[in-house]
N, C-alpha and C positions, 0 to 999 in steps of 0.2 A: 504493500500500500504506500503510495507516494504522499508523504506528509509535508512536502515543501510548501503547499498552499497554506499551511498553518504557521508559517514562520513569523507571522505578526502576533502570535499568541505569547505574551510575556509571562514568564513564570518567576515567582519569587519563592525561595525556600526560606522559611522563617525558622531560626534556630535560637531558642532561649538559652542563655548562658549564666551560670552562677559559679564562680571560681573554677573555670574550666581551662586554665592555662596549660595544663599538662596534655590535654587531648586536642586543643583547638588547632594547632598546626596540621595534625593529621586529618581533622574534620574538614578544614579548608581545602586541603589537597584532594581528598576523596570526593567531596561534593562538587568541587571545581571540575573534576574529571567527568562527573555525570552531566553537569551543565554543558560542558564543551561538546560531549558526544551528542547530546540532544540538539544543540545548535547546529552541529555539522550535519545531522540527519534531517534538519529542517522542521523539527517538531516544536521548537520554541524560538522566540525572538532572540536576536543576538544581544539585546539589552537586558536579558534575564539576570537576576541577582540572587546572591546569598545575603540574607538579612540576619545579622546576629544581634540579639537583644541582650544587652548586658544588664542583668537584674541586680544591680548594686553589688557587684563582685568586689571582694577585698584583696584579690591577688592581681596579677598582671593581665587579666582577661581583656580589659578595655584597651590597654596599651598594645596588645597583640592584634586586636581588631583594627586599630588605627594603622598599624604597620602593614597588615594585609590589604587594607584599603589602598595604600600607596603602591603595593606590589601587584595587585590584581584589580582590574576594572570591575569585575563582577562581585567583589566583596564590598559590603557596606554594613553600617550598624546604627543602632540607636542605644542611648545610655540612660538608664533610670537614675534619678537623684538618690535613691536608696533601694533596698530590697523590698519588692512588692509581691513576690511570689511567682511561681512557675506559670500558673494559669493567667495571671495578669500580663506576664511577659509574652505569652502566646497571643493573647488578645491584642496587645499593643502592636506587635509585629503585623498582625493581620489588618488592624485598623489603618496603619500607615501604608501597607503594601496594596490594599484594595483599590487605592486611587489610581494605580498605574498597571495593575496586574490582572490578567484574565484567569490565571491559575495561581493558587497559593498552596504550598505544601508545608506542613509543620513537622518538625522532627527534632528530637533531643540531640545534644552535642556529643553524647558519649559513644556514638557509633554502635550501640547495641541493636538498633533497628537496621535491617539490611537495606542499604541505600540502593541496591540493584532493583528493589521493588518499585522504585520511582519510575523506571521505564514502563512497567506494566500499568502503573497508576495513570501515566500520561495517555497510554493507549485506551484505557477505560474511559478517560475523560472525553476523548475524541469519539467514543462510541455513544456519547450522549449522557454520561453520568456526571452529575454535578457535585456529588460527594463520593469519594473513594476511600474506604477504610483500609488501613494496614492492619492485618490480623495475624497474630502469632499462630503457627501451625502446631506448636508444642511448647511445653514449659520445662524442657530438660535442663536449661541453664539455671532454673530457680531451685532454691532449697525446698525440701519436702514441706516445711512449715509455710513458706511463702506460696507454694503451689496450692496447698489446701485452703489457706485463708483467702487467696484470690478467687478460687472457685466458690467458696462459701459466700464471698461478697457478691458475686454475680447472681447467685441463687437468691440471696436475700433481696437484692434490688429488684429482681424479677418478680418475686412474691409481693413486693411493695408496689408493683405496677410501674416501675421505672424502666423505660426502654433503653437498654444498653446493648452494644455489640460486644459479646464476650471475647476476651483475649485481645481486645484492641485498646490502645492507650491514646496518645495524642499524635500518632503518626498517621496523617491523612492528607488527602488532597481535597480542596474546596474550590469551586468555581467562583468567579467574581460575584455573581448573583447570590450564591450560597453564603458567602462571607457577609455581604450586605444584609441579608436576612438574619444572619446570626447576630450582627451588631444591633439589630432592633431589640434584642433581649437586653434589658437595662439593669438586671440585678447585679449587685455588688458581690454577692456570694457565688463565685463562679465554679461550675462543675461542667467543663466543656464536653466531657464524655457523655453526659446526659442531655446537654443542650443541643448538640449537633443533630442527633436523630430527630429532634422536634422540628427541624426545618422542613423535612418532608419531601425534598426533591429526590429525583431518581438517583439511586446509589448502587455501589458495587463494592466488592471486597477483593483485596489482594493478599494472598497468604505468603508468609515468609518465616524463616527460622531466626529467632532472636539470638544474638551472640552475647558473649561476655563483654563487659565494659573494657574499652581499649586502654584507658588510663584514668587515673584519678579515683575519687571515692564517690559512692552513690550519694545523691542528694535527697534520697527518700529512705531514711532509716525507719525502723519499726514504728516509732512514735509518730512520725510524720504520716506514714501509711495509714495508721489507725485514724488519725485526725482527718485525713483526706477522705477515707471511707465514710466516716461519720458525717462529714460535711456533705458528701454526696447524698446520703440518706435523708438528712434533715432539709436539704435544699430542694428535694424533689418529691417528698412524700410527707403526708400528715398522719400516716398510719401509726407511728409511735405514740402520737397524742391519743388516737382512738384506742390503742392498746392499754394506755394508762386508765382510760375511762372503764374499759372492760375489767381491768385488774381491780379498780376501785369497787365495781359492782360485785366482783367475786369475793372480795374481802368483806363487804357488807353482808353478803349471804352467809359466809363462814361465821361472821360475828353473830348473826341472828341464831344460827344453829347452836353456837356455843352458849348463847344467852339462854336458849330453851333448855339446853343440857344442864346448865347451872341451876335453873329453876327446878328441874326434875330432881337433881341431886339434893337440893335443899329440902324439897318435899319428903324425900326418902330419909332425910336426916344425915346424909353424908355431905357435910358442908366444908370439909377440909379440902382445900385446893392445893395442888402441887406447886411448890415454889419454882421448880425447874420449868414446867410447862408455861407458867406465867412469864418468867423471864425470857424464855425462848420466843414467846408471842410478841413481847415488847420489842426485842431486838429485830425480829423478822419484819414486823410492821414498820418499825422505825427505819430500817434499811430500805424497804420498799418506798416509803415516803421520800427519803432523800434521793433515791434514783428518779422518782417521778418529778420531783422538783428540779433535778438537774436537766432532765429531758425538756421540760417546759421552759427552763431558763435558757437552754440552747436555742429554742425557737424565738424566744423574746430577744435574745442577743442578736439574732439574724435580723429581726424586725428593726432593732435599734440601729444596726449598720445601714439598712436599706433606707430608712426615713431620713438619715442625715445627708444622704446623697453626696458623700465625699467622692472626689476623683478616685478612680481605680488605681491610677498610677500618675507619676510626674516624670515627664521626659526632660532630661537635662540637655541632651544633645541628639539631634536627628540628622545624621549624615545621609540617610536614604533619600529623604525628600530633597535635601540639598543637591545631591548628585543628579537627580532627575531635573531639578530646576536649572542647574548649570548646563545640562545637556540640551535643554530647550531654549 
């Protein structure tokens, strides 16, 4: 199939970065080779770019981005004033790139996602798909614990009615129209894996084998993974609130039964109540109440963030827009 007719389709690959100085040179090299091959095949415009989003890195990540901007025409970047988080970095990159790009691919800097899947993503785009998900075909590189917890997370989200693509993360292609639709979602509590399927445009999947991190340390330790999962649940479902209601009703029923039991025991003359059972009841009910308050507090906290309408991020430097302005 001759793709030269599509050589006006500009692709931007958005790469969020937080302390990625160890892996960045290899990332630029490998993704640059992908861009060059796609340009040579006439599948994307020669002005296509790699857009690195520095999410408030404390190492030499931004300095390296500036260096590569001078060395390679296709490299550019934007810099946050501080760390705003991975999801905000992705969104910022797409917000800037959508003004100039017909296609946007998001991928992490650690090279765990197979960059060769990009070629198939482009082909799927030209087949009429406006959203193309990168989906892992196995989890062999994960530990047993991470593999089991990941599958449990997808199962829980499915039961809560949240539409997710299992084994897909933030490696995906979006058309310009799809990104514009995504940007219509104004919430501050971002969970892009759940938001993208809500767009509803024609989509496809590309399967690939996930690799081990090329260099550096994972930016998602267990604590962050748990927080991310909990954010996803509370951002897309009110089922936990309903579960609290059902739990409260259940405890009331149990309480009524115990009350009736106590009356019967009193009538029979057996009024001595066990201290152990009493204390156990107090601790159990107290614990349940604290958990319920915590869940409700999580939702109230999200409402608090939403109503303040604070900016999702602050861009200190935008070299991407500057480069296109200078070119024009």
